[in-house]
C-alpha positions as CSV (number, residue, x, y, z in Angstrom):
1,M,0.0,0.0,0.0
2,I,1.3,3.4,-0.9
3,Y,0.3,5.4,2.2
4,K,-0.3,2.9,5.0
5,D,3.3,2.1,5.6
6,K,4.1,5.8,6.1
7,L,1.5,6.3,8.8
8,K,1.6,6.0,12.6
9,F,-1.4,4.4,14.1
10,D,-2.2,5.2,17.8
11,A,-5.1,6.0,20.1
12,A,-5.9,9.2,18.1
13,T,-6.3,7.5,14.8
14,I,-8.2,4.7,13.2
15,T,-6.5,1.4,13.7
16,S,-4.4,-0.4,11.1
17,S,-7.2,-2.9,10.6
18,E,-9.8,-0.1,10.2
19,Y,-7.6,1.4,7.6
20,E,-7.9,-1.8,5.6
21,F,-11.6,-2.0,6.3
22,L,-12.2,1.5,5.0
23,S,-10.1,0.9,1.8
24,N,-11.9,-2.3,1.1
25,F,-15.3,-0.8,1.9
26,A,-14.7,2.0,-0.6
27,K,-13.2,-0.4,-3.2
28,N,-16.0,-3.1,-2.9
29,N,-18.7,-0.4,-3.2
30,S,-17.0,1.5,-6.0
31,L,-17.0,4.7,-4.0
32,K,-15.4,7.7,-5.7
33,N,-16.3,10.8,-3.7
34,I,-15.9,10.8,0.1
35,L,-16.9,13.6,2.5
36,E,-14.9,13.3,5.7
37,F,-14.8,15.0,9.1
38,G,-11.5,14.3,10.9
39,T,-8.5,14.3,8.6
40,G,-5.9,11.7,9.1
41,A,-5.2,8.0,8.4
42,S,-8.8,7.6,7.2
43,T,-8.1,10.2,4.5
44,Y,-5.3,8.1,3.2
45,S,-7.3,4.9,3.3
46,F,-9.7,6.4,0.9
47,L,-7.0,8.0,-1.3
48,E,-5.3,4.5,-1.4
49,V,-8.1,3.1,-3.6
50,G,-8.6,6.1,-5.9
51,C,-11.3,8.1,-4.1
52,H,-11.4,11.9,-4.1
53,V,-11.7,13.1,-0.5
54,T,-13.2,16.4,0.7
55,T,-12.0,16.5,4.3
56,F,-13.1,19.0,6.9
57,E,-10.6,20.0,9.6
58,T,-10.9,22.4,12.5
59,S,-7.2,23.1,13.1
60,R,-5.2,25.0,10.6
61,K,-2.0,23.8,12.2
62,Y,-2.8,20.0,12.2
63,I,-2.6,19.1,8.5
64,P,0.5,21.1,7.7
65,R,2.3,19.6,10.7
66,M,1.0,16.0,10.6
67,F,0.0,15.4,6.9
68,P,1.5,18.1,4.7
69,E,1.3,15.9,1.7
70,L,-2.5,16.1,1.7
71,L,-2.3,19.8,0.8
72,T,-0.5,18.9,-2.4
73,L,-2.7,16.1,-3.7
74,K,-5.3,17.0,-6.3
75,E,-7.5,14.1,-5.1
76,C,-7.8,15.8,-1.6
77,S,-9.7,19.0,-0.8
78,V,-9.2,20.4,2.6
79,I,-11.9,22.7,4.1
80,Y,-11.0,24.4,7.4
81,Y,-14.0,25.3,9.5
82,N,-15.5,25.8,12.9
83,L,-19.0,24.9,14.1
84,D,-20.3,28.4,13.4
85,S,-18.9,28.6,9.9
86,L,-20.1,25.1,9.1
87,K,-23.7,26.5,8.9
88,S,-22.7,28.7,6.0
89,I,-20.7,26.2,4.0
90,I,-22.4,25.0,0.8
91,L,-20.9,22.2,-1.3
92,K,-21.8,21.9,-4.9
93,Q,-21.8,18.1,-5.1
94,R,-23.1,14.9,-3.6
95,F,-20.9,12.3,-2.1
96,D,-20.9,8.5,-2.1
97,L,-20.2,8.3,1.6
98,A,-19.4,10.5,4.6
99,F,-16.9,9.3,7.1
100,I,-17.4,11.0,10.5
101,D,-14.6,11.0,13.0
102,G,-14.7,14.5,14.2
103,P,-15.1,17.0,15.7
104,F,-16.1,16.4,19.2
105,G,-19.4,18.3,20.0
106,K,-21.9,18.1,22.7
107,P,-21.0,15.4,25.2
108,H,-24.1,13.3,24.7
109,L,-24.3,13.9,20.9
110,S,-20.6,14.0,20.1
111,R,-20.8,14.0,16.3
112,I,-24.2,15.5,15.7
113,E,-23.1,18.7,13.8
114,S,-20.9,16.6,11.4
115,C,-23.7,14.1,10.8
116,L,-26.4,16.8,10.2
117,F,-24.2,18.6,7.7
118,S,-23.3,15.4,5.9
119,I,-26.9,14.0,5.4
120,T,-27.5,17.0,3.2
121,Y,-24.8,15.7,0.8
122,T,-25.0,11.9,1.0
123,D,-27.3,9.0,1.8
124,H,-24.5,7.0,3.5
125,L,-22.7,7.8,6.8
126,L,-20.0,5.8,8.5
127,L,-19.4,6.9,12.1
128,H,-16.1,5.9,13.8
129,D,-15.7,5.0,17.5
130,F,-19.1,3.5,17.9
131,K,-18.1,1.9,21.2
132,R,-18.5,5.4,22.8
133,T,-21.8,6.5,24.2
134,G,-21.8,9.8,22.4
135,E,-21.5,8.3,19.0
136,R,-24.3,5.8,19.7
137,E,-26.5,8.6,21.0
138,T,-25.7,10.6,17.9
139,L,-26.9,7.7,15.7
140,N,-30.0,7.2,17.8
141,F,-30.8,11.0,17.5
142,I,-30.4,10.8,13.7
143,V,-32.6,7.7,13.3
144,N,-35.3,9.2,15.6
145,K,-35.2,12.6,13.8
146,F,-35.1,11.2,10.3
147,P,-37.2,8.0,10.2
148,S,-36.0,7.1,6.7
149,W,-32.5,6.5,8.1
150,K,-31.4,3.1,9.6
151,F,-28.2,2.0,11.1
152,I,-26.1,-1.1,11.3
153,Q,-23.2,-1.7,13.7
154,I,-20.0,-2.8,12.0
155,E,-17.6,-4.9,14.1
156,T,-14.2,-3.2,13.6
157,S,-11.8,-2.8,16.6
158,R,-13.5,0.4,17.7
159,K,-16.8,-0.4,16.0
160,M,-18.4,1.8,13.4
161,G,-22.0,2.8,13.0
162,Y,-23.2,2.7,9.4
163,L,-26.3,4.8,8.6
164,Y,-28.1,4.9,5.3
165,N,-31.3,6.5,4.0
166,F,-33.3,3.4,3.2
167,A,-36.0,5.4,1.5
168,K,-33.5,6.3,-1.2
169,V,-30.8,3.7,-1.3
170,N,-29.9,0.1,-0.4
171,P,-27.2,-0.4,2.1
172,L,-23.6,-0.6,0.9
173,I,-21.7,-3.9,1.2
174,P,-20.1,-5.5,3.1
175,V,-21.5,-4.2,6.4
176,S,-20.1,-7.0,8.7
């Protein structure tokens, strides 16, 4: 793999096996355009299989310090934002999938802002760290607020919650 061998995996990133899962998930489902919250190893996992990634990042120092190469790749678009500016950002395309691994938000709905923004642009969400209460409560909130959305838990090392708008699309595969 082009990128994986250059990355450091730790408690702040997806795991090495989750990197493989994300690459395979994108490849097996022929995903081309990824919307992402939380730039890092996951960004590279999607780039690894030829996806274009539009990644949202809250820190202007993080990417240049940790992943400067991402700023030079034409397949990667970085959007810096904060939660106030997110409300005014309008994207001109739809995405095959949104991968949500940031930012932290309200303690009991930890990724709600990222998810609410993303469902405007895609019918498929993949939420990292589904072992945590905040992520599970975020998914429950989305499913209750939007009855046409369903979710499936995916058994990765930190678990992922996969949401899809079943009124519009079939679930992506594999989900287990």
